[in-house]
C-alpha positions as CSV (number, residue, x, y, z in Angstrom):
1,M,13.5,8.8,-8.9
2,K,13.3,7.1,-5.7
3,Y,9.9,7.1,-3.1
4,I,8.8,5.9,0.6
5,Y,6.6,3.7,1.3
6,I,4.8,4.0,5.0
7,M,2.8,0.6,4.6
8,D,0.6,-1.7,7.3
9,Y,1.6,-4.8,7.5
10,W,-0.3,-8.1,8.9
11,V,-0.7,-11.4,8.5
12,P,-4.2,-12.2,9.0
13,F,-5.8,-14.4,11.6
14,P,-5.9,-17.8,11.7
15,T,-2.3,-17.9,11.0
16,S,-1.9,-14.9,13.6
17,E,-3.1,-11.5,14.4
18,Y,0.2,-10.0,14.7
19,G,1.0,-7.3,11.8
20,G,2.4,-3.4,12.1
21,V,4.1,-0.7,9.8
22,L,6.8,-0.2,8.1
23,T,8.6,2.7,6.2
24,I,10.6,1.6,3.1
25,I,13.0,3.9,0.9
26,A,12.7,2.2,-2.9
27,E,12.1,2.8,-6.3
28,N,9.4,1.3,-7.4
29,D,7.1,-1.2,-6.0
30,E,9.2,-4.4,-6.9
31,E,12.1,-3.3,-4.8
32,V,9.5,-2.9,-1.9
33,Y,8.5,-6.3,-2.1
34,N,12.1,-7.4,-2.7
35,L,13.5,-5.8,0.7
36,I,10.3,-6.8,2.5
37,C,11.3,-10.5,1.5
38,S,15.2,-10.0,2.4
39,E,15.0,-9.7,5.4
40,D,15.0,-12.0,8.9
41,G,12.0,-11.2,10.7
42,I,9.5,-10.4,8.0
43,D,7.0,-13.8,8.2
44,Q,7.7,-15.3,4.8
45,G,5.2,-17.6,4.7
46,H,2.1,-14.8,3.2
47,T,4.0,-13.6,0.6
48,D,0.9,-13.4,-1.4
49,L,0.3,-10.5,0.2
50,I,3.0,-9.0,0.3
51,M,2.4,-7.0,-3.4
52,P,-1.1,-5.9,-2.5
53,M,-0.3,-4.4,0.3
54,I,3.0,-2.1,-1.2
55,Q,0.0,-1.7,-4.6
56,K,-1.8,0.0,-0.7
57,A,0.7,1.9,1.0
58,Q,1.3,6.0,1.2
59,K,4.0,6.7,-1.5
60,L,6.1,10.0,-1.6
61,E,9.0,11.1,-3.6
62,L,12.0,11.9,-2.3
63,G,14.1,15.4,-2.7
64,R,17.7,13.9,-3.1
65,D,18.6,10.9,-3.0
66,Y,19.0,7.8,-0.8
67,K,20.2,3.6,-0.1
68,S,16.9,1.6,-0.9
69,S,16.5,-0.1,3.0
70,I,13.6,-0.8,4.9
71,I,14.2,2.4,7.0
72,D,11.2,1.3,9.8
73,A,9.7,-1.7,11.1
74,F,7.4,-2.0,13.6
75,I,5.9,-5.0,13.9
76,T,4.1,-6.6,16.9
């Protein structure tokens, strides 16, 4: 079973004030975490903040099987 995660992503002030929304297809929270941590262009200095954001994400069950991936990322 795969899910689509719609997740807020931000790095807090004073380190940065950028953020955005990630849309990810994955089987579970751990797979989402691994996809994010392996993606170029996503700040790796705050990996401790990623799992709580994943757990707060809106998670919707998909009716078909899709490849696990980050399908959209809007980050400022």
